[in-house]
LUMTIVEX-616457 format. One line per 8 residues: number of its first residue (from 1); for each residue x negated, y, z negated of C-alpha. Coordinates in Angstrom, 1 decimal. Layout:
BEGIN
NUM> X Y Z  ... .
***
This chain:
BEGIN
1> 0.0 0.0 0.0  -1.2 3.5 0.8  -0.7 6.6 -1.4  -0.7 10.1 -0.1  -1.2 13.6 -1.5  1.5 16.2 -1.5  0.7 18.9 1.1  1.9 21.6 -1.3 .
9> 0.9 20.8 -4.8  -1.6 17.9 -4.4  0.3 15.4 -6.5  0.0 11.6 -5.7  2.9 10.2 -3.7  3.6 6.5 -4.3  5.0 4.3 -1.5  8.7 4.8 -1.0 .
17> 8.8 8.2 -2.6  8.6 11.8 -1.3  9.6 13.6 1.9  7.8 13.1 5.2  8.1 16.2 7.5  7.0 16.1 11.1  6.4 19.4 12.8  7.1 20.0 16.5 .
25> 3.4 19.7 17.3  3.2 16.2 15.8  1.6 17.3 12.5  2.8 15.1 9.6  3.2 16.8 6.2  4.2 14.8 3.1  5.8 16.4 0.0  6.3 14.8 -3.4 .
33> 9.6 16.6 -4.2  12.3 18.7 -2.7  10.9 21.6 -4.8  7.6 21.4 -2.9  9.3 20.9 0.4  11.5 24.0 0.1  8.8 26.2 -1.3  6.5 25.3 1.7 .
41> 8.9 25.1 4.6  11.9 27.3 3.8  10.2 30.1 1.8  6.6 29.8 3.2  5.1 30.2 -0.3  1.3 30.0 -0.9  0.7 27.3 -3.5  -2.4 29.0 -4.9 .
49> -0.2 31.9 -6.2  2.3 29.7 -8.1  1.6 29.0 -11.8  3.4 25.6 -11.8  1.2 24.3 -8.9  -2.0 25.4 -10.6  -0.9 23.7 -13.8  0.1 20.5 -11.9 .
57> -3.3 20.4 -10.1  -5.1 20.8 -13.5  -3.2 17.8 -14.9  -4.0 15.7 -11.8  -7.7 16.6 -12.0  -7.8 15.6 -15.7  -6.6 12.1 -14.9 .
***
């Protein structure tokens, strides 16, 4: 089984979970949750500017 990283927050995505988004140019982006998907696609937010993303990345790095 293969695990992926969220394109927005960097969290680990286990097999069978998450959202796979394929852009018109064929690029595949994977998101761990609807929150990450909407923040990236609908609102175009920069993950480096969001406190909850920075906190999640610190937790992932500590593991």
